Structure formats: C-alpha cells, structure tokens
matplotlib code that plots the C-alpha trace (Angstrom):
import matplotlib.pyplot as plt

x = [27.0, 25.0, 24.3, 21.7, 22.8, 20.2, 21.2, 17.8, 14.8, 12.9, 9.8, 7.2, 4.3, 3.2, -0.4, -1.4, -5.1, -5.1, -7.7, -9.3, -6.9, -4.1, -5.6, -5.4, -1.7, 0.6, 0.7, -3.1, -2.4, 0.1, -2.4, -4.4, -7.5, -8.5, -11.7, -14.1, -14.2, -12.7, -15.6, -15.5, -19.2, -18.5, -20.0, -16.6, -13.6, -11.4, -13.8, -13.1, -9.2, -9.6, -11.3, -8.2, -6.0, -8.3, -8.2, -4.4, -4.2, -6.9, -5.3, -1.7, -3.0, -4.9, -1.7, 0.8, 1.2, 2.0, -0.9, -2.5, -1.8, 2.0, 2.0, 2.8, 3.8, 1.9, 3.7, 1.9, 1.3, -0.6, -1.3, -4.2, -4.0, -2.8, -2.7, -6.3, -6.4, -4.0, -5.3, -8.9, -8.1, -5.7, -8.3, -10.1, -7.0, -4.8, -1.3, 1.0, 0.7, 3.2, 2.3, 4.9, 4.8, 7.5, 5.1, 5.7, 9.0, 6.7, 6.8, 10.8, 10.8, 8.2, 10.3, 13.4, 11.6, 9.9, 13.2, 14.8, 11.6, 12.2, 15.8, 15.5, 12.4, 12.1, 8.5, 6.7, 5.7, 3.2, 4.0, 1.2, 0.8, -2.0, -3.0, -6.2, -6.3, -9.5, -8.5, -5.0, -6.1, -8.5, -6.1, -2.8, -4.3, -8.2, -11.1, -11.3, -15.0, -13.8, -12.2, -8.8, -6.6, -3.3, 0.2, 2.8, 4.7, 2.2, 1.6, -1.3, -1.7, -2.0, -5.0, -3.8, -3.4, -0.2, 1.3, 4.3, 5.0, 8.5, 9.9, 13.2, 12.1, 14.2, 12.5, 13.5, 13.8, 15.6, 16.1, 20.0, 20.6, 19.0, 19.8, 17.7, 18.1, 18.4, 16.1, 17.1, 16.1, 17.3, 14.6, 12.3, 8.9, 6.6, 4.0, 2.9, 6.7, 7.1, 9.4, 12.1, 11.6, 12.5, 15.1, 17.9, 17.0, 16.9, 20.4, 21.9, 20.8, 21.3, 25.1, 26.0, 24.5, 26.7, 29.6, 28.9, 28.6, 31.3, 29.0, 28.0, 24.7, 26.1, 25.9, 22.2, 19.5, 17.1, 17.3, 13.9, 12.9, 9.4, 7.5, 10.1, 8.0, 9.4, 11.2, 12.6, 13.9, 15.6, 17.5, 18.4, 19.6, 21.7, 23.5, 23.8, 25.7, 27.6, 29.7, 29.2, 28.7, 25.8, 23.1, 20.8, 19.0, 17.3, 13.5, 11.0, 7.7, 5.6, 6.7, 5.9, 2.6, 0.3, 2.4, 4.1, 1.2, -1.3, -0.4, -1.5, 0.0, 3.6, 3.2, 2.0, 2.8, 1.9, 3.1, 1.6, 3.3, 6.4, 5.0, 2.5, 5.0, 7.6, 5.1, 3.6, 5.7, 9.2, 8.6, 7.0, 10.2, 12.5, 10.7, 11.1, 15.0, 14.5, 16.1, 18.5, 19.3, 17.0, 17.4, 14.1, 14.6, 11.6, 10.9, 8.6, 8.1, 7.9, 5.5, 1.9, -0.3, 0.2, 3.7, 3.0, 0.7, 3.4, 5.7, 8.2, 10.4, 9.4, 12.3, 12.5, 13.8, 14.6, 15.2, 16.4, 15.9, 17.8, 16.2, 18.2, 17.4, 18.9, 20.7, 20.6, 17.1, 15.1]
y = [-61.5, -58.6, -56.8, -58.5, -57.7, -58.1, -58.8, -58.8, -57.5, -54.9, -52.9, -53.6, -51.5, -50.0, -48.9, -46.5, -46.2, -43.7, -41.9, -38.6, -36.7, -38.2, -37.1, -33.6, -33.6, -32.7, -36.2, -36.6, -36.4, -39.4, -41.7, -44.1, -44.2, -42.1, -42.3, -39.9, -41.3, -44.1, -46.5, -46.5, -47.6, -50.8, -51.6, -51.8, -49.9, -53.5, -54.2, -50.9, -51.7, -54.9, -53.1, -50.6, -53.6, -55.5, -52.1, -51.8, -55.7, -54.7, -51.4, -52.8, -55.8, -53.2, -51.1, -54.2, -56.1, -59.2, -61.7, -62.1, -66.0, -65.2, -63.5, -66.6, -64.9, -62.6, -61.2, -59.3, -57.7, -55.1, -54.0, -56.0, -58.8, -62.3, -60.0, -60.4, -57.6, -59.4, -63.1, -62.2, -60.2, -62.7, -65.6, -64.1, -64.9, -67.8, -66.4, -68.5, -66.5, -65.2, -62.9, -61.1, -58.4, -55.8, -53.1, -50.2, -51.4, -54.4, -52.4, -52.8, -56.4, -57.3, -56.0, -57.7, -61.1, -60.4, -59.7, -62.8, -64.9, -63.2, -64.5, -67.8, -68.8, -66.7, -66.1, -62.4, -61.3, -58.8, -57.0, -55.5, -53.5, -51.6, -49.5, -47.8, -45.0, -46.4, -50.2, -49.2, -46.6, -49.0, -51.6, -49.7, -47.1, -46.3, -46.1, -42.8, -42.5, -42.2, -38.6, -39.5, -36.1, -36.5, -35.3, -33.3, -36.2, -38.5, -39.5, -40.0, -43.8, -43.4, -44.9, -46.2, -49.6, -50.1, -52.7, -53.4, -56.0, -57.4, -59.1, -60.3, -58.7, -55.9, -52.5, -48.7, -49.2, -52.0, -53.2, -53.0, -53.7, -54.2, -54.4, -56.3, -54.4, -55.8, -55.3, -52.1, -50.9, -47.9, -48.6, -45.8, -46.6, -43.7, -45.5, -41.7, -41.1, -43.8, -41.6, -41.2, -44.7, -46.0, -43.3, -45.3, -48.3, -46.3, -44.6, -47.7, -49.2, -46.4, -45.8, -49.8, -49.7, -46.9, -48.7, -51.8, -49.8, -47.8, -44.6, -41.5, -39.8, -37.4, -40.8, -40.8, -38.5, -39.2, -41.1, -41.5, -43.0, -44.3, -42.4, -41.3, -37.8, -34.5, -35.6, -39.1, -37.7, -34.7, -37.3, -39.3, -36.1, -34.9, -38.8, -38.5, -35.1, -35.8, -38.4, -36.8, -33.1, -31.3, -33.6, -32.1, -35.2, -36.8, -36.6, -38.7, -39.9, -39.3, -35.6, -35.3, -37.1, -34.4, -31.3, -28.7, -26.5, -29.1, -29.7, -33.4, -34.1, -34.8, -36.4, -39.4, -43.3, -46.9, -49.6, -47.8, -44.6, -45.0, -46.9, -44.2, -41.6, -43.8, -46.3, -42.8, -39.8, -41.1, -44.0, -41.3, -39.1, -41.7, -42.9, -39.1, -39.2, -36.6, -39.2, -41.8, -43.5, -43.7, -45.3, -46.4, -46.9, -48.1, -47.9, -50.4, -50.1, -54.2, -53.8, -54.5, -52.9, -55.6, -55.1, -51.4, -52.0, -54.2, -51.1, -52.8, -50.6, -50.4, -52.3, -51.2, -52.3, -50.5, -52.5, -50.6, -51.1, -49.2, -48.3, -47.2, -46.1, -48.4, -46.1, -48.4, -49.2, -47.8]
z = [69.4, 71.3, 67.8, 65.5, 61.8, 59.2, 55.4, 53.5, 55.6, 54.2, 55.0, 52.5, 54.1, 57.2, 58.6, 61.1, 62.6, 65.1, 68.0, 67.9, 69.9, 68.0, 65.0, 66.7, 66.6, 63.9, 62.2, 61.1, 57.3, 57.5, 59.4, 57.2, 59.5, 62.2, 64.9, 66.2, 69.9, 72.0, 71.6, 67.7, 67.8, 70.0, 73.0, 75.2, 75.1, 74.5, 71.1, 69.8, 70.3, 68.5, 65.6, 65.5, 65.0, 62.7, 60.8, 61.0, 59.5, 56.4, 55.6, 55.5, 53.4, 51.1, 50.6, 49.8, 46.6, 48.8, 48.7, 52.3, 51.8, 51.5, 54.9, 57.2, 60.4, 62.6, 65.8, 68.0, 71.6, 73.4, 76.8, 77.9, 80.1, 78.2, 75.2, 74.5, 72.1, 69.7, 70.2, 69.6, 66.6, 65.2, 65.9, 62.4, 60.4, 59.7, 60.5, 62.4, 65.6, 68.0, 71.3, 72.6, 75.6, 76.3, 77.3, 75.5, 73.9, 72.1, 68.7, 68.4, 70.0, 67.3, 64.5, 66.0, 66.1, 62.6, 61.0, 62.5, 61.2, 57.8, 57.4, 58.9, 57.0, 54.1, 54.6, 54.8, 58.4, 59.4, 63.1, 65.1, 68.2, 69.8, 72.6, 73.7, 76.4, 78.1, 78.3, 79.6, 82.2, 83.7, 83.7, 85.0, 87.0, 87.1, 85.1, 83.1, 84.4, 88.2, 86.8, 88.8, 88.8, 87.0, 88.2, 86.1, 85.4, 84.0, 80.6, 78.3, 76.8, 72.8, 71.4, 68.1, 66.2, 64.1, 61.5, 59.6, 56.8, 56.8, 53.6, 51.7, 48.7, 48.1, 49.3, 49.7, 53.5, 55.3, 59.0, 59.2, 62.8, 65.9, 69.8, 72.6, 75.8, 79.3, 82.1, 84.0, 87.4, 89.3, 92.3, 90.9, 92.6, 91.2, 88.9, 87.7, 86.5, 84.0, 81.9, 84.5, 85.2, 81.6, 81.0, 82.3, 80.2, 77.1, 78.1, 78.4, 75.3, 73.4, 74.6, 74.1, 70.8, 69.5, 71.1, 69.3, 65.9, 66.5, 65.6, 67.5, 67.4, 64.4, 62.2, 62.6, 61.0, 64.2, 67.2, 68.9, 72.0, 72.7, 75.4, 77.9, 78.6, 79.0, 81.9, 80.8, 77.6, 79.1, 81.3, 78.3, 76.5, 79.2, 79.4, 75.6, 75.8, 78.7, 76.6, 73.0, 73.6, 71.6, 70.3, 68.0, 66.7, 69.6, 70.2, 71.8, 70.1, 72.8, 73.0, 69.1, 68.9, 70.3, 69.0, 70.8, 70.9, 72.9, 76.5, 76.9, 80.6, 80.1, 76.7, 75.1, 76.1, 75.1, 72.9, 70.0, 70.9, 68.9, 65.7, 65.5, 64.9, 63.2, 61.2, 59.7, 59.4, 59.9, 57.2, 54.8, 55.3, 54.7, 51.5, 50.4, 51.2, 54.2, 56.7, 55.6, 58.7, 62.2, 65.3, 67.0, 70.5, 72.0, 76.1, 78.2, 81.8, 83.1, 86.1, 86.9, 89.3, 91.9, 92.1, 92.4, 95.3, 96.7, 96.9, 94.2, 92.0, 88.1, 86.0, 82.4, 79.4, 75.8, 72.6, 69.4, 65.5, 62.7, 59.7, 56.6, 53.2, 50.6, 48.0, 45.1, 45.3, 42.4]

ax = plt.figure().add_subplot(projection="3d")
ax.plot(x, y, z, "-o")
ax.set_aspect("equal")
plt.show()
C-alpha cells in the first residue's frame, strides 16, 4: 500500500518558537514564543537554535496534560550536519530518540513516523524540527557576515523551532492519512532556485495522493506546500490546474510566513517553514472549525554544498500528511 491510513492518531498539542523577522509577519499572535535577534543571548548561532528547540519542547510540555514521562519517543531533524541541533538538545532529555533528515520535508516525515510509532507502540510521541537562518546560510551557502548578494529566485531560511505531540487519545484533530514521496530529479542545477527544483516532487506527490484517495483539490479546505517560493509554487499550481481546472485552495507556507506586504526575497524556506505556519495558524483555525481538511505537503531539496560544487543536479522529495477535524469530538 502506497497510502498510509492512520486509525487512532491525534494531535495533542503543538508549539512554535519563532525569530524576529518571522514575528514581523502575519502570524505573530499564533506563535508561542518569539526572539529579538538571531543569537538569543548565546555565543553561537548553533547554540541559539538549540535554545529555540529546547523552548519548543518545554512549551509543548507546558501546554499538554500528558505527563512528560509518558512521552516515550522523540523524532527530530534539522538542517545542520549530523542533526547536531536535535542531538545536542535531546541529550538533556530521556526520550528514546530518532534522528531524521529530509531537508525541508523533515516535519511531515517526522509526523508520518510519529503516527506509525503511536499506532505500533501505543505510546505518545513528540516530533521536532528547527531551522535557523544563520546556521543554514553558513552551511549551505555563505555566512551572512560575508554580505553576499541574493538573486530574485532565492528564499530566506526561516528561524524557528516547532514541536507537535501525537497521541492515541481522542482529540479534535487527527492525522488521517500520509504519503511518503519518491526522490524526483529533473536535472535542475541552480542552488539559488530551490523552489523550482522541488516543484516537480511536490506535483508528483500531490497528484499521486489525490489519485490514491480518489479525491480532487476541491475536497480539501487547503493544500499547503512547504517552501517552494513564488516560482516553484506557480509551477505546482499550473500542474494542478491543468488537470483540475481552477484551484483556489492551494498556497505555500514560504509565501505566507512573511506576509504579502513584506518582500523578503522569494519567500521563506527551511525545515521549520511549513510547521511554523501549520502548527500555529492552521492548527488554530482547525480547532475553531474554520478548516476541516488540510493537506500538508512538505518539500525538501536533497543536496549539499559538495554536490553543488561538483555540478550535480538537485534531487527533491515531498511527503504528505492529511489533517482532519473529528466531527464527533466534544
């Protein structure tokens, strides 16, 4: 079976801790915590990102009624080499830890694995991810201090840390289905145009998901990709409308996060981009019954700087998770 059907997997709570520029966007009131600068009173940007991730764990634990010791597994991934942000943060906790990497598709992969853990073990799971503009720029491009110019197709790595606790106890919002994407590579080699490199993977996964579920875009309140930029999201929308005609419920979290009034390159990116929007604003809207069914389609570019220097193309992937409001929940 390509499609994963969840029977009793629910969202207990979420937490989003975001940076200053993200807080200047339209979703500040939905964030749990924000910071004034990228260092967050720490000596290195990596330590600052660890601080954010630790805060995201602590905020979620404060919001939930589940005892901390009743959360057995932590599934976490970030953009730093060897998942050091996740690993160094989780060394202070007693969770059974699973480190994952799917670039900017990490949040959905984490939810998929977390849902499977909940079903298989019956235990509660906390899923985590983070990204930080300064740590990511230094690793994948150049340090911000170099002052390198940005092209019109480039995106800005979102500074945020996000957590979500999954449980088998009945809650208002359920994980209903999921789809694990395949690696797609149409030989795009421009590292400053990740949106268009990832768009084919997003289109493939969304079309396949709709086919497997015998649904159309109109069956969902929202279809959200993670960080395709204006150029990548335009391509996905074009593909969807070629098959389903007019599609009015598609958007990209990278375009949403900073708001339409603020021009920050070509939009947001990073593995915290999709959960920063979905774990805060979308989750709240679903609790208020504004949305009933939402497809979260996280996209990731599976490359590193060495492969770019070797003139390799950029393979990409898109994982999908469907959230649905439970009508019989009181």
